N, C-alpha and C positions, 0 to 999 in steps of 0.2 A: 410384344415384339415390334421393334421399330421397322420401318420400311427398308432401311439400310441393312438391318440384320436379316430380314427376310430375303432380300436380294442375294446376300452373301450365302445363306443356306441353300438357296436354289442353284447358285453357281457351283457350290461344293457337291450337291447332289448330281448335277449334270456332268461333273468331272472337269469343269472349266477351271484349270489351275494356272498359276503363274508359270512362265517359261523363261528360264534364265540364260538361254542361248543368246549369243550376239547376232546382230543383223548379218554380219559376214557369214556366220555359220549357216544361217537360214538361206542366204543366196547360194552358198556353195552346195547345199542339199538340193535345192531346186534346180540348179544348173546340172547337177549330177544325174537327176531324173530325166532331164531333157536329153543329155548325151546318151544315157543308157537305152531309151526306147528308140531314138533315132538311129543309134548304132546297131540295134538288133535288126530294124527294118532294112537299113543300108547293107549290112554284111549279109543278111539272108538273101537279098536281091542279087548281090554279087555271086553268091554260091549257086543261085538258080541260073544266072547268065553263064556261069562256068560249067553248067551241066552237072554239078555236084548234087543238087537237090531237084526233085521233081516238082515243078510248079502246078501240076494238075490238081493238087488238093485245094488250092486257093487259100491256104492258111500260112501266113507268115509269122504272126505274133499272136499268142494267146492273150486274152485280156487280163488274166491274172498276173502277167508280168508287170503291169502297171502298178499293182499293189506291191509286188516285190521290190520294185524300183524305190518306192517310198521307204521301205524298211532298210534296204541296202545303202541308200544315200542320205536319208534323214536320220536313221538310227543304226549306223554301221557297227556299233559295238554291242547292240542288243542281242540277247540270246536267240531271239526269233529270226535274226538276220544273218546268223553264222552259216558257212557253207553246207554243212550237213543238214541243217534245218531247211535251207533253200532247196537243195537237191532232193533230199528225202521227202520233204513235204510235198513237192510237186509230183514227183515220179510215183510215190506210194499212193497218193490221192488219185493220180491218174489211173493206176492200175485198178483201184477200188471202183472208180466211176465207170470204167470200161466194163469190168466184170459184172457190175450191177445191171448195166444196160443190156448186155448180152443175155444175162439170166432172166431178167424181169421186165425189160422194156423201159419206157421213159415216162411212166406216170408220176404225178407229183409226190407220191409216197416214196417211190424209188429215188427221186431226186433228194428227198430228205434223208433216206437211208444211206445213200452214197456219202453225203456230207457228214452225217453222224459217224459212220464207220471210219471215215477219213480222219476225223478229229480223234477218235479212240486210238486208231493205229499211230498217228503222229505222236500222241501222248506216250504210248508204250514204247515206241522206237526212238523217243527223245529227239524228234525232229518237228516240233510244232512250228508251223509257218502258216499264218492265216490265209495267204493267197492259195495254199494248197486246197482249201475248201472250195475255192472258186474254180480251181482246175477240176475237181471231181464233179461239181455241178454242171460245168460247161460240157463235159462229156455226155451227160445224161440228157441235158436239154438243148444242146448246141446245134441239133439238126443233122441232116444226112451227110453234110459235107464233113462233119467230124466223125460221126458214128461209122461211116463206111471205111474209115481208116483203120478202125479196130485198134489193136495194140501198137500198130505202126505209129499211131498218134504220139506215143511216148517218145519216139525217136525224132520225128518231124511233125510238129515244131517244137515239142516241149524240151527235149534234150538239147537241141540246137540253140534255142532261146536261152536256156540255163547256162551253157558254156559261155555264150557271148556276154550275158549280163554279169556273170561272175568275173570274167576277165576284165571287163570294163570297170567293175567295182574295185578290184585289186589295184588296177592302174590308176584310176581317178583318185580314189581315197589315199593312195600312196603318195600323191603329190603334197599332202598336208600331214606333217609328222604326227599331229594329234589325232588323225582320223584313220591311220593305217588299218587295212582290212586283210585278213580276219582279225578279230579282236585280240587273239593270242599274240599276233605279230606286234600290235600296238603295245601290249603289256610287256613283251620281251624286250623291245627296244627303248622302253621308258626308263629314264634315269630316276632311281629312287633315292630320296633323302632319308638317311638313316638317323634316327633319334636314339640316343643312348637309353637302354631300358631303365636305368637308375633314375632318369629324369621324368619318367612317366608315373602318374599316380595310379593308373590302372591299364590293363592290357586285354582288349577283346581279341578273340581268336576266331579262326574259321569255324571251329566247332560251335562256338556260341552263336554265330549267325546261322549255321546249319540247323541248330536246334530251334532257333526263332523262326526260320523258314518253314520247318516242319510243323510248328505250332500254328503258324499262319495258315497253312494248308491251301495256298492259292499260288498259281503260277506267277512268277515275277520275271519280267523281261530284262534280265541282267545276267551275265556270265559270272561264275565263281571268281574269276580273275578281275573282272570289272568291279565286283563287290569288294574285293580285297583292296583294290586301288582306291575305291571310294572311301572305305573305312580308314585307310592310312592317311588319306588327305584330310579327312574329318578329324582324326586324332591330332595331326600336325597343327590344324587350324585351332583345335580346342586348347592346345598347349600354349597358345599365344595369349591366352586370357589372363586377366588379373581376377583375383577372387571376387571383388565387388567394385563398382565405380567409385572413384574417389569422392565424387560429389553427386547429389540428387538436385537437378536444376529444373525449374519450371520451363515447360515447352519441349523438353528432351524426351526421348524414347528409351525404354529399358526392357530387357528380356530376362526371364528367370532361367534361360539356358536349358530347360528341360526338353525332353523328346516326347512326341506323340500327343495324347490328349491333355497332358499336364503342362504343355508349353503354352506361354502367354506372353503378349506384348502389351505394355502399358505406357501411356503418355502422362507426364505430370501436367495437369491443367493449371493448377495454382499451388503455391507453396508459401508458408510463413517465412518471414525473414530468417536468414541462417542463424543469427544470434538469439533467436527467441528462446524463452525458457523451455526446458525439456518437455513438460506436459503440454506446452502450446505450440511446439514445433511440429506442425502437422502439414500433410500434403493432400491435395485432391488429385486423384488420377482417374483416367478412363481407359478401360480395356479395349485395345484396337483389334486384336487378333488372338485366336486360341482360347484357352480356358477362361470362361466368364465373359465371353465376347459382349462388347458394347455396354457393360456395366460401368457405373461411376461410383467411386467410393472415396472414403477419407480415412487416413491412418497417420500414425506418428512417422516422422521422416526416418527414424531409426528402424522402424519395422519395414518400411519400404526398402531401405538400404540393405537390410538382411535379405529381403526377397530378391532384389535385383542382382543378377549375376554379371551383366555388363550392359553398356549403352549400345543402341542399334540405330541405324538410319535405313530408309527405304530406298532401294535402288533397283530399277527395272522390275518392279512389282515383287521384289524379294526383300526380306529384312536382313541386312547385312550388319555384322559386328563392327563396331568402331574400335580400331586398334589404338593402343596407347599413344602412338606417334601422331595420330590424327586429332587427338584432343588438344 
C-alpha cells in the first residue's frame, strides 16, 4: 500500500469527504448562524426589559441552541433540521432530563441515562435532533441555576429560544429560493422539469429507495422529499450521457458510471497510436478513485472503451461528467 493510498484510507475512515457546496453557500450558512444566536440574545433581552420574562433565572440561551443553529442554517433541508425535529427534540429531551434529575439526582450515571433515554424517545417519536441530547445533559449537570427551575425550564428559556430561532430560520433561509425552510416549502415551490417516461431507460421509485433504506438500517439525514428531488436530478443528469466516450485519449480521465463500491475513475497514462494494429492498440491506465484504487494496469483500447461510460474532470474535489458540448 502506497503512502497516498494509506492517507486516502485514513481520510475515508475519519469521514473527511469532499464538499461540493459553493463558497457563497458556506458564507450564507455562517452568517445565518451569527444572526440566529445574536437574535435570540437580543430578542430575549427585549422581552426581559419589557417585563414579559423574569430575568431572575439568569438563563437567556441554552448552549444546545448553538448546535441547532448549525443544522438550521448549514443543513436547512436535512431531516434532523425540520421543525418537528427541532421542537420535539429539545422539549422531549428536556422533559426526560428534568424527570431523571428529580427522581435520581445528578450522578454521572443519571447524566448518561438522560441522554440515552432522550435518544430513544427522539427515535420513536420521529424527532431526532442531536442538540436535544445536549439539552437533556444540561438539565442534569447544569447546576442549581437550571435545576431550581424544574419544568419551567422548558418554557424559559427552551421554548422561547425555539420560537425565535425557528422564526429567524424561516425568514433568513426564505431570502434564498434554493434554501427555503422548512424543506417541504422548498420542495413545493420548486419547478420540476418533466421528462417523458418513454425517453427513460429505467425508472426508480420511492418504493425502491424505501426498500434500500430499510436494508441499510441506518438513519440518513435527508427527508423523503429531498431524496425524491435528488433522485430526479440524478436521473436527469444521467440521461445526458452518451453510451461511451467517442475516443480514449492519453491524459484524460474516465468513469465506469457505476454506483457504490463498483464505481471507479481511471486515467489513461499512456496509449498506443490510434491507428495501431488491433492486438497492439493498448493503453496503460491508473485507477485514481474507487474500485481498485491506485492500481496501474494495461489493456486493449477496445476493452477500456467498453469499460468507460463517460469522460470526467475533477472540479472542487468532485469528479464531474464532461458533457458532449464540452468536448
